[in-house]
N, C-alpha and C positions, 0 to 999 in steps of 0.2 A: 388474467395471469400475466405477470410482468415478464419481459424478455430477459433471459439469463445472459450472462457474459459469454458462455459457451455458444449459445445460439447466435449472438451478435458476431462472434468471431467466425462462425461457420458462414454467415452471410457475407462477411468481409472477404474471407479467404477461399471460400468454396471448398473447403476440405477440413476434416477434423483436426484440430490443433490443440497442442498442450504446451503450457509454459514450463520451462526447465530453469530453475534457479542456478545462477553462477555467482561465485565470489571472486571478483576480479582484483582483490587486494587493495581496494580503496580505503581511506580513512574518512574523517569528517572534520570540518572546521570547528566543530564544537568539542572535538577530542584532541586535536593536534596543537592546540594553543592559539590558533587564529582567533577564535571566538571564546574558547574555554577549553578545559581539560577534562571535565567530569562527564561530558555528554548529557543527554536528556535524562531527567531523573527516573524515567520509566524504562530506560533502554538496556537491553542485553541481547545482542544480535544472535546469540545461540538459540533464542526462542523460535527463530524462523529459518535458520539455515539447515538444509538437509545435510546428512552425514557426508555426502560426496562433495559438498561445497567446501573445499579446503584450498587455501592459497598456495599450498605446496604443489597442487595440480594445475596444469594449464587450463585455460578456458576451454580449449578443444576437448581435453580429457574429461573435464566436468560435464560437458554437454554430451559426450559419447556415453559416459556412464549413466547419465540421466535418461538418455534415449533407450538404453538397454532395458530399463524397467518397463517402459510403455510399449516398446516395439513387440514384445512377446504377445501382448494381447491385441494390439492395434498395429499391424504391420504397415498400414498405409498412413499412419499418423505423421503430421508435420508439426514443427516445433517453433516456439518463440523463445529466444534466449532472454531470460529475465535477470537483468543486472539488479540485484536486490539488496545485497549487504552494504550497509553504510551509504555513502553519498557517491553515486556512480557518474557524476559529472565533475568530480573534484580532482582534476589533474590538468596538465597542459593539453592543448588540443591534439598534437601528434600522438601522445600516449592514449588519449581517448579514442581517436580514430583507429589506432592499431588494435585496441581491445574489441571495439565494436565490429570491426571488419573481420577479425579472427573468428568471432562468433558467427557472423554471416557466411563465412566460408565453410562451415561444417555442414555436411550433407543433411538435408531435411530441415534445416533452419530457414524459416521464411520471413523472419522479422525479429524485432527487438522490443522489449519493454524495459525502460530505463527508469529506475527509482532514484529520486534525488530530492534535494531541498530547494525551496523556492528562492533562496538567496545564492544559489550556485548554478546560475544559467547565464553566463556571459554572452554577449552578442555574437562573437565569432563562432562559438559552439552552436548557438541557435541557427546561425547561417548554415553551418555544416549539416545539422540535423534536418533543416528544411530541405536541403538538396537530397539528403539520404532518403527522406520520406517519399520522394517522388518515384523511387524505384524499389522500395521495400516497405513492408508494413512496420509501423513505428507507433509506440505509445510512450509518452513521457508522463511519469507518475510522480506527483509532488506530495511529500509528506507535509500536509498542512496541519493536521492534528487538532487544531481548534481555530475558531475565528476570533477568539477573544485574546487581546494582548495581555490582559491580566493573567490569563491561564498560561500563555506562552512564556511569560516571565517566570511564573511559579514553577513550571516544569523545566526551566533552563533550556528552552528550545533554541534561543539565539537568533531568531528572526521574528518579524512582525506579520500581522495579518495583511498589512499593505504590501509586504514582499510577496505574499501568496497571490494577491490580486494581480499584481504586476506580472509575475511569472506566468500565471495561467493565461492571461490575456495576450501577452507577447507570443507565447507558444501556439495558442489557438489561431492567432493572426497569421502564422506561417503555414496553416493547413495541417498541423500535426494533431493527432488524437491526444487529448489531455485528460489525465486522471488525477484524482485527489484522494488522499487517505485521511480519515478522521477517526479519532478515538472517542468513544462515548463513555462518560463516567469519570472524566478527569476531575481532580479535586477542586472544589469551589463552584462547580457548574451544576445548576439546577436542571430539572427536566425541561422547564420552559426555555432555558438557555440552549439545550440540545435541540429542541424543536425549532428554535429560531435559526439554528445552523442550516437546517434543511432548506429553508426559504432563502437565506442569504447565499448559500452555495449555488442555488438554482439560478441566481442572477448572473452567474459567470459562465463563460463558454466551455463548460466541462462536458465531456462525453461519458466519463466513467467515475464512479465513486466506490471506494472501499471503506467499509466501516468495520470496527470491531470493538468489543467491550474492553474496558481497562482491565488488564491482568497485572497482578502484583507479583513481581519476579524477585526471587531470593537475591539478597545482596545489593539491590538497587536502593537509591536514595528515596524513591517513592514508597517502597515497602516499609522503610523506617518511618517515613512521614505518616503513613497510615497508622502505625502503632502509636504515634504521638498525637495524631489529630483524626481519629476515625470518623468523627461527626462531619468532617469536611468531604467525605466520600459517600456517594450513593452506590451501594453494592447490590447487584442484580442477581436474581434467580434466572434460570432459563426462560421461564414463562414471563417474568416481568421484563426481561430484556427483549424477548420476542414482541411483546406489546409495544415497547419503545420503538423498536425497528419498524413495526407496521405503521406506527404514527409518523415516523420519520419519512418513510417511503411515500405515504399519502401526501406529504407536504413538499415533496421533491418534484421538480420539473419532469413530466412524464417520459421525455426522450432520454433521460440520463440512465445509463446502464449500471446496475450494481454488480460489481465483480465479487464482492464478499460482504457478509454481514457479521461474521463471528470468527474468532481465532482461538485455537487451542494449543497452548504452549506445552512442551514436554512436562509431564507431571513432576519430575524431579527438580525442575527449575521454578516451580510455582511456590510462592510464599503462603498461599491458601489453596485449599482443595479445589480442583477444577470441576467442570460440569460433566465431563466424560461423554459429551454428545458429539456424534459425527456431524459434518457440515450438512449432509442431506437431512438428518434428523432435525437439526435446528431450522433448516429451511422449511420443513413441513410445519413447524410451529408458526413461523411467520406467515406462510400462505394461509393457514387456518385462520389466523387473526384477520388477515386482509379480506378473506371471503366472508367472514362474519361481521365485517365492518367495525371491528374493535380498534378503531384508530381515531376516535374523535378527540 
């Protein structure tokens, strides 16, 4: 049985811990004109922002509202402030310091998870995060999405695989826990391509991996691309995707912790019918495949 992200957190922090998403009002260089204005072709941040994550609310308010949900059931719970929406290192250093430290000042918050792009980690910020990580729990999570430059160009990602390698190595060299996010099923990628990603990522100093299946979101460029070129996409059922994930896990370095395998966007945002599976139900499918050795 693989170690879960929750088990790993418990080992690290010695207390039950929950991530709470915050929207700190950042944008993205792929949206504000620095690299582009359209964003990634798959992207709609509404798909993963909880209702309480609104930029009209302070970081403190968002965290307090998130805490209320969990505190009823787990009064001793501790929390990680998860800077999730858009690119959470895309501002000047004083602004970033103020936002991170506001989150850490909230009672019960014991650390940060910072989601960002691999081309948005300047040296002065990394210096600050290295100091911060000495006295608080910290994960930096990079949206890698694919190891293939042809795919990154096609999805209008705006960075290269070389950028990801550089950012992951520089961050790990500072003693910071590093995570990466990968989407399985991007257009033009074969099953063999996806399997190769597991082995390639395992060569980097990653501690955490997050996977999810490609979801086609209403109104995105990728949803339109699917209508025009459906043969360029591999569309999974829950069982076929669970089989893919089991094979991916079997090819990944054993000490890498998987935070997530699947994502379920709100049904009203999906361009195609979703699976309707809860995370623990999908996890059971993956574990069944791993136990049966169906990952050759």
